[in-house]
N, C-alpha and C positions, 0 to 999 in steps of 0.2 A: 504494499500500501504506499502511495505517496500522498500523505496527508495535507499537504499545500495544493494538491491537484484539484481539478474542477469537480464539481457536481455532475451527475449523481453519483452516490456513494459505489465505489467500485474497487477492484483489486487487479493485478497484472498477473498473469499467468505465462510462463515460458516453458516449451517442450521442444528439445530440439532447436529446429530452425524455425518454429512457430512462434508467435507471441500475440497475445490478446488482452484487452482490458475488459473485465467482465462485471457486469451490474451485479450489485449485492442482492438486489430486490427480486431478481427473476432469472439470473444466470444467463441473460442475454449478452451477446459479444457487443461491445460498444464500438470498437474498431480493432482491427489486427485479424488474425486469423488461427484456427486451430482446427485438427482434423475432427470429423463428427464422433468418433469413439473418444476422444480425449474431452470434447466438448461436453459428452454426456457425464462422464465422469465428473468434471468440473462442475456442472450444474448440480449434480447429485451432492456432491461435497459442500456446495454454497447453501443448498437447502437445509442441509443437517445443521450447517454452523452460522446459518443466516444471523440470528441474534447476536452471537458472539462476534461475527465480522461488522455487523452495525456498530455494536459497542466500541470496538476498536477505531472504526472511523469517527465516530462522535468524540471518544475520549482522546483520539489520537496517541493511544499507548498500544504500540504494537506487541503482540507475543504469539508465538507458533502455536497452532491450533493441533488437535491430536492428529496423529498420522492416521492413513487407512490401514485397515489391518485385514 
């Protein structure tokens, strides 16, 4: 997350040569590109951690979220 970045609340994802900004509220790509399979994983993860991600965005206090198991 880049806390001084523009709204809407979002986070950056990098995977190989792909990079995208993902909207926290719905998992949509704001800009950039990801493969369909990786976007599905990112959307699922964002949904699970939506409240935590929004709290980080609002408080500007970053921490790692629990990894996939």
